[in-house]
C-alpha positions in Angstrom: 21.1 16.3 -24.9 17.9 13.0 -25.3 20.0 10.5 -26.1 22.7 9.2 -23.9 26.6 9.7 -25.5 27.7 7.5 -28.2 30.0 4.8 -27.4 32.5 3.0 -29.4 33.7 -0.6 -28.0 37.4 -1.1 -27.9 40.2 -3.9 -27.8 43.5 -2.9 -26.3 45.7 -6.2 -27.0 49.5 -6.3 -26.2 52.3 -7.8 -24.5 52.6 -8.3 -21.0 55.7 -6.5 -20.7 53.3 -3.3 -21.1 50.5 -4.5 -18.7 51.4 -2.2 -16.2 52.3 1.1 -18.0 48.9 0.4 -20.0 46.7 0.0 -16.9 48.9 3.5 -15.7 47.4 5.2 -18.6 43.9 4.1 -19.0 43.4 5.1 -15.0 44.5 8.6 -15.8 42.7 9.0 -18.7 39.3 7.7 -16.3 37.4 7.8 -19.6 37.3 3.6 -20.6 34.6 1.3 -19.0 36.2 -2.2 -18.3 34.0 -5.1 -19.1 35.0 -8.1 -17.3 36.4 -11.1 -18.8 34.0 -14.0 -17.8 36.0 -16.9 -15.9 34.6 -19.4 -18.3 35.7 -17.2 -21.7 37.3 -18.6 -24.9 39.8 -21.3 -24.5 43.2 -20.3 -24.7 42.8 -17.3 -23.0 42.2 -16.8 -18.7 41.3 -13.6 -16.7 44.8 -12.3 -15.3 45.9 -12.1 -12.4 47.2 -9.5 -10.0 50.5 -7.2 -9.8 52.8 -8.9 -7.1 51.7 -5.3 -4.5 48.8 -5.7 -5.2 48.8 -8.1 -1.5 50.7 -5.7 0.6 48.9 -2.8 -0.5 45.6 -4.6 0.1 46.7 -5.3 3.8 48.4 -1.7 4.2 44.6 -0.6 3.0 42.6 -2.6 5.3 44.4 -1.6 8.2 44.6 2.3 7.2 40.3 1.6 7.2 40.3 -0.4 10.3 41.9 2.7 12.0 39.4 5.4 9.8 36.4 3.7 11.3 38.2 3.9 14.9 38.8 7.5 14.9 35.7 8.5 13.2 37.3 9.0 9.7 34.8 8.9 6.7 34.8 9.9 3.2 32.7 13.1 3.9 34.9 14.7 5.1 35.5 17.8 3.4 38.7 18.1 0.7 41.8 19.7 1.6 43.1 23.1 0.6 46.3 22.0 -0.5 45.8 18.1 -1.6 49.0 16.2 -0.6 50.9 15.1 -3.3 51.2 11.1 -4.1 55.3 11.4 -3.3 54.3 13.2 0.3 52.2 10.2 0.8 54.3 7.8 0.4 57.2 8.9 2.1 58.0 6.3 4.8 54.1 4.8 4.8 54.8 1.8 5.6 56.8 2.8 8.6 53.5 5.5 9.5 51.1 3.0 8.7 52.5 1.0 11.4 52.7 3.8 13.9 49.0 4.5 13.2 48.2 0.3 13.5 49.9 0.7 17.1 49.1 3.5 18.0 45.2 3.6 17.2 44.8 0.0 17.5 46.3 0.6 21.2 44.2 3.6 22.6 40.9 1.9 21.3 42.0 -1.0 23.1 42.5 0.4 26.0 39.2 2.2 26.0 37.5 -0.3 25.6 38.8 -2.2 28.2 37.7 0.7 30.7 34.4 1.0 29.4 34.1 -3.0 29.9 35.3 -2.3 33.3 32.8 0.5 33.4 29.8 -1.6 32.4 30.4 -4.4 35.1 30.8 -2.1 37.6 27.5 0.5 37.0 25.9 -2.8 36.5 27.1 -4.0 40.3 26.1 -0.4 41.7 22.5 -1.0 40.0 21.9 -4.1 41.2 23.3 -3.4 44.9 21.5 0.0 45.5 18.2 -1.5 47.0 20.3 -3.9 49.0 21.7 -0.4 50.9 19.0 -0.5 53.0 19.6 -3.5 54.7 21.7 -3.8 57.3 23.6 -6.9 56.1 27.1 -6.7 54.9 27.7 -8.2 51.6 29.3 -11.3 52.7 27.1 -12.7 54.7 24.7 -13.3 51.9 26.8 -16.5 50.8 29.0 -19.3 52.2 26.3 -21.2 54.0 26.3 -25.1 53.9 22.6 -25.8 55.2 20.9 -22.2 54.5 19.5 -21.4 51.5 19.6 -17.3 50.5 17.1 -15.8 48.1 17.6 -12.4 47.5 15.4 -10.1 45.1 13.0 -7.2 45.2 9.2 -7.8 46.5 6.9 -5.6 45.6 5.1 -6.5 48.9 6.4 -8.6 51.9 2.8 -8.5 53.9 1.6 -12.0 52.5 5.1 -13.9 52.7 5.3 -12.9 56.1 1.8 -14.5 57.1 2.5 -17.5 54.9 6.2 -17.9 55.9 5.3 -19.4 59.4 3.6 -22.3 58.1 6.6 -23.8 56.2 9.1 -23.7 59.0 10.7 -21.4 61.7 13.8 -22.0 60.6 14.5 -18.9 58.7 15.4 -15.0 58.9 13.9 -12.5 56.5 14.9 -9.0 56.0 12.9 -6.4 53.8 13.0 -2.6 52.8 9.5 -1.2 51.8 11.6 1.9 50.4 13.4 -0.1 47.7 11.3 -3.5 47.8 14.8 -5.0 48.8 13.9 -8.6 50.4 16.7 -11.6 51.7 15.8 -14.6 53.6 17.6 -16.9 54.9 15.8 -20.5 55.4 17.0 -23.7 55.8 18.2 -25.9 52.7 15.3 -28.6 53.4 12.1 -26.4 52.8 14.0 -24.1 50.1 12.2 -25.2 47.4 8.3 -24.2 48.9 9.7 -21.1 50.4 10.6 -20.1 46.5 7.3 -20.9 45.3 5.9 -18.8 48.0 8.3 -15.8 46.8 7.1 -16.1 43.4 3.7 -16.4 44.2 4.4 -12.6 45.9 5.6 -11.5 42.9 9.6 -11.9 44.0 12.3 -11.3 41.4 15.6 -12.5 42.1 18.3 -10.7 41.6 22.1 -12.2 42.2 24.3 -10.1 44.2 28.0 -9.2 43.5 31.1 -10.6 45.3 32.4 -8.5 47.6 32.5 -7.8 51.6 31.3 -4.9 53.7 27.8 -2.7 53.8 26.5 -2.2 50.4 25.7 1.4 51.2 30.0 1.6 51.9 30.4 -0.3 48.4 28.3 1.6 46.5 29.8 4.5 47.5 33.4 2.9 47.2 32.2 1.9 43.6 31.0 5.1 42.0 34.0 6.6 42.8 35.9 3.9 41.1 32.9 4.8 38.1 34.0 8.3 38.2 37.7 7.6 38.1 37.2 4.9 35.0 34.8 7.8 33.2 37.5 10.0 33.4 40.1 7.5 32.0 37.9 7.0 29.2 37.1 10.4 28.4 40.9 11.0 28.3 41.6 8.3 26.1 38.7 10.0 23.8 40.8 12.9 23.4 43.8 11.6 23.2 41.9 9.6 20.1 40.5 13.1 18.9 44.5 14.5 19.2 45.2 11.7 17.2 42.7 12.5 14.6 43.4 15.3 13.9 47.1 15.8 14.1 46.8 12.7 11.3 43.6 12.7 10.3 45.0 14.3 6.6 47.9 11.4 5.9 45.4 9.0 6.5 42.4 10.2 4.4 45.7 10.5 1.3 47.1 8.0 2.7 43.8 5.4 2.3 43.1 7.3 -1.2 46.3 6.9 -2.3 46.1 3.1 -1.4 43.1 2.7 -3.4 44.0 3.8 -6.3 46.9 1.7 -6.2 45.0 -1.3 -5.2 42.4 -0.5 -8.5 44.9 -0.2 -10.3 47.1 -3.4 -9.1 44.1 -5.5 -8.8 42.5 -4.5 -12.6 44.3 -7.6 -15.1 41.7 -9.6 -12.8 39.4 -7.9 -15.4 41.5 -8.8 -18.4 41.9 -12.1 -20.5 45.7 -13.1 -20.8 47.7 -15.8 -22.4 50.9 -16.8 -21.2 52.5 -13.9 -23.3 50.0 -11.4 -23.7 46.7 -9.7 -22.5 43.1 -8.0 -24.0 41.6 -5.2 -22.2 37.9 -5.0 -23.3 36.0 -1.8 -22.4 33.8 0.9 -23.3 34.8 3.9 -24.4 32.9 7.3 -25.4 33.0 8.0 -29.2 34.0 11.0 -28.9 37.2 10.4 -26.6 38.6 7.2 -28.9 40.6 9.5 -30.6 42.4 10.7 -27.1 42.7 6.9 -25.8 44.1 5.8 -28.8 46.3 8.8 -29.3 47.8 8.4 -25.3 48.7 4.6 -25.8 50.2 5.1 -29.2 52.5 8.2 -28.3 53.2 6.7 -24.4 54.3 3.2 -25.9 55.3 3.7 -29.1 52.7 2.0 -31.1 53.1 -1.1 -29.9 49.9 -2.0 -28.6 46.9 -2.8 -31.2 44.3 -0.9 -30.1 40.9 -1.6 -32.4 37.3 0.2 -32.6 34.0 -1.5 -33.0 30.5 0.1 -33.4 27.6 -0.9 -31.2 26.6 -3.9 -32.9 22.6 -5.3 -33.1 21.5 -6.4 -29.4 24.2 -4.9 -27.6 23.9 -2.7 -24.2 26.4 -0.5 -23.3 27.0 1.3 -20.3 25.5 4.6 -20.1 27.0 8.0 -19.7 24.3 10.9 -20.2 25.7 14.1 -21.5 23.4 17.7 -20.2 25.0 20.4 -19.8 24.9 22.3 -16.5 23.4 23.3 -14.7 20.6 20.2 -16.2 22.9 17.1 -15.7 22.3 18.0 -11.6 19.0 16.9 -12.4 20.5 13.4 -13.2 20.7 12.3 -9.7 16.7 12.9 -9.1 16.3 10.6 -12.4 18.9 8.2 -11.4 17.2 7.6 -8.1 14.1 6.2 -9.8 16.1 4.4 -12.4 19.7 4.8 -15.3 18.0 5.1 -18.6 19.3 2.3 -20.9 21.8 3.1 -24.3 18.9 3.1 -26.6 16.6 4.7 -24.2 15.7 8.3 -24.3 17.1 10.5 -21.6 14.4 12.4 -20.0 16.9 14.9 -18.0 16.0 17.5 -19.7 12.3 17.6 -19.5 12.7 16.8 -15.5 15.0 20.2 -15.3 11.8 21.6 -16.4 8.3 20.4 -15.7 10.3 19.7 -11.8 10.0 22.4 -10.3 6.8 24.7 -12.5 5.0 21.5 -10.9 6.6 22.1 -7.8 6.5 25.8 -8.3 2.6 25.6 -9.2 1.7 23.7 -5.9 3.7 25.8 -3.2 2.7 29.2 -5.3 3.4 31.7 -2.8 5.7 35.1 -3.3 7.0 34.3 0.7 7.0 30.7 0.5 9.2 30.6 -2.6 11.9 33.2 -1.3 12.2 31.0 1.6 12.6 28.1 -0.8 15.4 29.9 -2.2 17.2 30.7 0.9 16.9 26.9 2.4 18.2 25.8 -0.8 21.4 28.4 -1.1 22.5 27.1 2.8 21.3 23.7 1.7 24.1 24.2 -0.7 26.8 25.8 1.5 26.5 23.5 4.4 26.6 20.6 2.1 29.0 21.5 -0.5 31.3 18.8 -0.2 28.6 16.2 -0.3 28.4 14.1 -3.6 24.8 14.8 -4.1 23.3 17.5 -1.5 24.3 20.4 -3.3 22.2 19.3 -6.4 18.8 18.7 -3.9 19.8 22.7 -2.9 19.8 23.7 -6.3 16.5 21.6 -7.1 14.8 24.0 -4.1 16.4 27.0 -5.5 15.1 26.5 -8.3 11.7 25.5 -6.9 11.5 28.3 -4.9 12.3 30.5 -8.0 9.1 29.4 -9.6 7.0 29.5 -6.5 7.9 33.3 -6.2 6.9 33.5 -9.6 3.4 31.9 -9.5 2.4 33.7 -6.3 3.7 36.7 -7.5 1.9 37.1 -11.1 -0.8 33.6 -10.5 -2.0 34.0 -7.0 -0.9 37.6 -5.8 0.0 36.3 -2.4 2.7 35.9 0.3 2.5 34.0 3.0 -0.9 33.0 2.3 -2.4 36.8 2.2 -3.5 38.1 -0.9 -1.5 41.6 -2.1 -4.7 43.6 -2.7 -7.4 43.2 -0.9 -10.3 41.0 -2.0 -14.0 41.0 -1.1 -14.7 38.5 1.2 -11.6 38.6 2.9 -10.6 39.9 6.2 -6.8 40.6 5.7 -4.5 41.0 2.9 -0.9 43.0 3.0 -2.9 46.4 1.3 -5.0 46.4 4.6 -2.5 45.2 7.0 0.5 48.0 5.7 -2.3 50.6 4.8 -0.5 51.0 1.3 -2.2 49.8 -1.5 -0.2 47.1 -3.1 -1.4 46.9 -7.1 -0.4 43.3 -7.5 -4.1 41.5 -8.4 -4.7 37.7 -7.9 -5.9 36.2 -11.1 -6.5 32.8 -8.9 -7.8 33.2 -5.5 -7.1 29.5 -3.8 -9.9 30.0 -0.9 -13.1 30.7 -4.0 -15.3 28.2 -5.9 -13.9 29.5 -9.1 -10.6 29.8 -8.4 -10.5 26.0 -7.5 -12.1 25.2 -10.8 -9.5 27.5 -12.6 -6.6 25.3 -11.1 -8.4 21.9 -11.7 -8.7 23.0 -15.1 -4.7 24.1 -15.2 -3.8 20.8 -13.6 -5.6 19.3 -16.6 -4.3 21.3 -18.8 -0.4 20.2 -17.5 -1.4 16.4 -17.0 -2.6 16.2 -20.7 0.2 17.8 -22.4 3.3 16.0 -19.8 0.7 13.0 -20.5 1.1 13.4 -24.3 4.6 14.2 -24.1 5.4 11.3 -22.3 3.6 9.2 -25.3 5.3 10.9 -27.9 8.3 9.9 -26.7 7.2 6.5 -26.3 6.1 6.1 -29.7 9.4 7.6 -30.8 11.1 4.7 -28.4 9.3 1.8 -29.6 9.0 2.7 -33.0 12.4 1.0 -33.5 11.5 -2.2 -31.3 7.9 -2.8 -32.2 5.4 -0.9 -34.0 2.4 -2.5 -32.7 3.5 -1.1 -29.2 4.4 2.4 -31.1 1.3 2.9 -32.5 -0.7 2.3 -29.1 0.9 5.4 -28.0 -0.9 7.5 -31.2 -4.3 5.6 -30.0 -3.8 6.2 -26.1 -2.9 10.2 -27.3 -6.4 10.3 -28.8 -8.3 8.8 -26.0 -6.1 11.2 -23.9 -7.3 14.2 -25.9 -10.8 13.3 -26.2 -10.7 13.1 -22.0 -9.2 16.3 -21.8 -11.9 17.7 -23.8 -14.3 16.8 -22.3 -13.2 17.9 -19.0 -12.6 21.2 -20.9 -15.8 21.3 -22.2 -17.3 20.5 -18.6 -15.2 23.8 -17.8 -16.3 26.3 -20.1 -17.3 29.0 -18.1 -13.5 28.7 -17.1 -11.5 28.8 -20.2 -14.0 31.2 -21.7 -12.6 33.9 -18.6 -9.3 33.1 -20.0 -10.2 33.4 -23.8 -12.3 37.1 -23.0 -8.5 39.0 -23.8 -9.2 37.3 -27.5 -12.5 39.1 -28.4 -11.9 41.5 -30.6 -8.7 40.2 -32.5 -8.2 38.3 -35.4 -8.9 35.1 -33.7 -12.5 35.7 -32.6 -13.9 34.3 -35.7 -11.9 31.7 -35.8 -12.2 30.8 -32.2 -16.3 31.6 -31.4 -17.6 31.2 -35.4 -15.7 28.0 -35.6 -13.6 26.3 -33.4 -15.4 26.7 -29.6 -18.8 25.9 -31.7 -16.9 22.8 -33.3 -16.0 21.5 -29.8 -18.7 21.9 -27.8 -21.3 20.3 -30.3 -22.2 17.0 -28.9 -24.9 14.7 -27.5 -26.6 16.3 -24.2 -26.4 13.6 -21.1 -28.0 15.0 -18.7 -27.0 18.5 -17.3 -24.2 17.3 -19.3 -22.9 17.7 -23.2 -20.6 14.8 -24.5 -18.8 16.4 -27.2 -18.9 14.6 -30.9 -15.2 15.5 -31.4 -14.0 13.4 -27.2 -16.5 11.0 -29.1 -14.6 10.3 -32.4 -10.9 11.2 -30.7 -12.1 8.3 -28.3 -13.4 5.5 -30.4 -10.6 6.1 -33.1 -7.9 5.8 -30.1 -9.7 2.5 -28.7 -10.0 1.5 -32.1 -6.3 2.2 -32.7 -5.1 0.1 -29.0 -7.7 -2.6 -30.4 -6.2 -3.6 -33.8 -2.1 -3.0 -32.1 -2.6 -4.5 -28.5 -6.0 -6.4 -28.8 -8.3 -6.4 -25.9 -5.2 -6.1 -22.8 -4.6 -3.1 -24.6 -7.9 -1.5 -22.5 -6.4 -1.7 -19.5 -3.7 1.0 -21.3 -7.0 3.3 -21.8 -8.1 3.0 -18.1 -4.5 4.0 -16.8 -4.3 6.8 -19.1 -7.4 7.9 -17.3 -6.5 7.2 -14.3 -3.1 8.9 -14.8 -4.9 12.2 -16.2 -7.2 12.7 -13.0 -3.9 12.1 -10.5 -2.8 15.5 -11.6 -5.3 17.1 -9.9 -3.3 16.6 -7.0 -1.3 19.6 -8.0 -4.8 21.8 -7.7 -5.3 20.1 -4.6 -1.8 20.4 -2.4 -1.9 24.4 -3.7 -5.4 24.6 -2.1 -4.6 22.5 0.7 -1.4 24.1 1.6 -3.5 27.9 0.7 -6.3 27.0 3.0 -3.7 25.9 6.2 -1.7 29.3 5.6 -5.5 31.4 5.5 -6.7 29.8 8.7 -3.2 30.2 10.6 -3.8 33.9 9.4 -7.2 34.0 10.4 -6.0 32.7 14.2 -2.9 34.5 14.1 -3.6 38.1 13.2 -7.0 38.1 14.6 -4.7 37.9 18.2 -1.7 40.4 17.5 -4.7 42.7 16.1 -6.8 42.1 19.5 -5.8 45.1 21.3 -4.5 42.8 24.3 -0.1 43.5 24.6 0.1 39.7 25.9 -2.3 37.9 23.6 -0.8 39.6 20.7 2.8 38.7 21.6 1.4 34.9 21.6 -0.5 35.4 18.4 3.2 36.8 17.0 4.6 33.6 18.3 2.2 31.2 17.2 1.7 32.5 13.3 5.5 32.0 12.9 5.4 28.6 14.5 2.0 27.7 12.3 3.5 29.5 9.2 6.9 27.1 9.3 4.2 24.2 9.4 2.7 25.3 6.7 6.0 26.3 4.5 7.1 22.3 6.0 4.6 20.2 4.8 3.7 22.5 2.3 7.3 22.4 0.4 7.5 18.6 1.4 4.8 17.4 0.0 5.0 19.5 -3.3 8.1 18.1 -3.4 7.3 14.6 -3.5 4.4 14.8 -5.6 6.3 16.7 -8.4 8.6 13.7 -8.4 5.4 10.9 -8.4 4.1 12.6 -11.4 7.1 12.1 -13.2 8.0 8.6 -11.8 5.0 7.0 -12.1 2.4 8.6 -14.3 5.2 10.3 -16.9 7.6 7.6 -17.1 5.8 5.0 -17.7 5.0 5.7 -21.0 8.1 5.3 -22.7 11.0 5.1 -20.0 12.6 1.2 -19.4 15.2 2.4 -17.1 17.7 -1.0 -17.5 20.7 1.0 -18.0 24.2 0.2 -16.4 26.0 3.4 -15.1 29.2 3.9 -17.4 31.4 3.6 -14.9 35.1 4.6 -15.9 38.4 2.9 -15.0 39.5 5.7 -12.9 39.5 7.1 -9.5 38.3 10.8 -8.7 40.7 12.6 -6.1 39.9 14.2 -3.4 42.5 14.1 -0.8 45.7 14.2 -3.3 47.4 15.0 -6.4 49.3 12.7 -8.5 52.2 15.6 -8.8 53.4 18.6 -6.9 51.9 21.7 -8.1 
């Protein structure tokens, strides 16, 4: 669970006569990660060539994929209740693909031509519409030898009418103020002067479409034609939709079947071959190697030479994570960052525990937690056929559970209102419902002491989280570089020193938490030895710098300097900044609580005002404002919980330079190999 699955490098050598059967078995097993043979490999070996059927199947697959795109059929389509067997798909496959190609391409092309015609017609209508206010037939705007015609839009014609006579009196000017349509007919010798004058007055040229008749009549006719074209386009769309409904299952199943066949047919390109033999180099999970060998020996009667080799020094096998349910759902969140290397520690388990814990602490409200659980359930149901979205739904559910737990037992509130009446609080659930609800608020977000307590909790969380990251970093680095590994120990000392300093500064807060231990067997140890030891230090203004902090800090810096040199001090600054970064847990928790508190004051004040209209408005406002708090609080909490792992935690040990394990096989969604 903390390391990727162990791999074995496997060589499969055999005669080309057995190549297709070997490919079929490996593809069915779906547990071998093929290592592509390089183009410049060893002398006497070369890459294989695709199986003869690859070309025809590739052509059919391209055709089907093009048809799928035209019919808007994608891989996100839900799986069938009953998968089609390969034998059902292959029956008259070629003729059916030809029929799909002809029908879909024809309908799509016809619709495209209609859309192009409609676009041109719509463009002509828009060009001609302003000129419907000029009582001139369209044919009169063209066909002159000695007269230049300017047509377009003119914001204001007054200046033009004043200045045109100074150019020439051989012109005619038509203008429609309501549409700003302008048409100037002028003798060609003065055309350039007229054009310059038009442009000076803001004229925009419009090239009118060809035709005959009054523009108003033409626009009316073209609009009717446009409506008929739209009906034809919609008809073609309905034909395509109907075709999609009738043939969707076959198209998806055929595309999947052909993808599998092409994958197998092109596989030899990845192998090393000679004139008569082949060599398949692959990685197989150590636990699955006996199954691979037994299956190949059984079905090919032992004619293949199958050998396994342990991972050699310096080799980086592909990474196959090994986490049980439901922890493996968090692998998606990890892979968004990067894939662990084969020799790396897999942090999925830690991520699955700490991510929802941080998320829940920042939301920290029973009402919002229950709402998150509901959203997560709806998310999983809505996107159950998606590849990754159900995992996100599970994250939301788990985060909602932790949010509800923190809201109930730590903050004692729901939708920003405390259950029990709190001094200084105007509203509470007990007061609103007139029922005493015995759920206390150990930490109240809107009080100074509550903020201090949250800050201490954040520092404790940061210390433990970063400390775990540094321990994992030591474990990971000790095999590669003891010098780097010991620098992690030094950083743990520095981190502990910083945490103790902060805890001593917040002594009154921690003292309150330790009050229940008074009178127990631990009292002499805690108050007689440990706390005085930790609190003893050098006064610095109103603060005290504990001797323990000074000692651990100097020891940590000394270890870092001896192992990493002066450059290691950068990591001291980094770990300090990262520890302070965890105060965002308190900041977001308080910010969300403050927003809910303020909105509740506004909304409940209106609801309890005694005015029915204002009360109804208050109900609407408080619902909308609570939705805003829920959305912003959940989004920011999720982002920051992920960030604390990606930036602060992972940087202490995680390299993330692995390559994913990609087995030679295919996860069937729409087909099955045989009839069930």
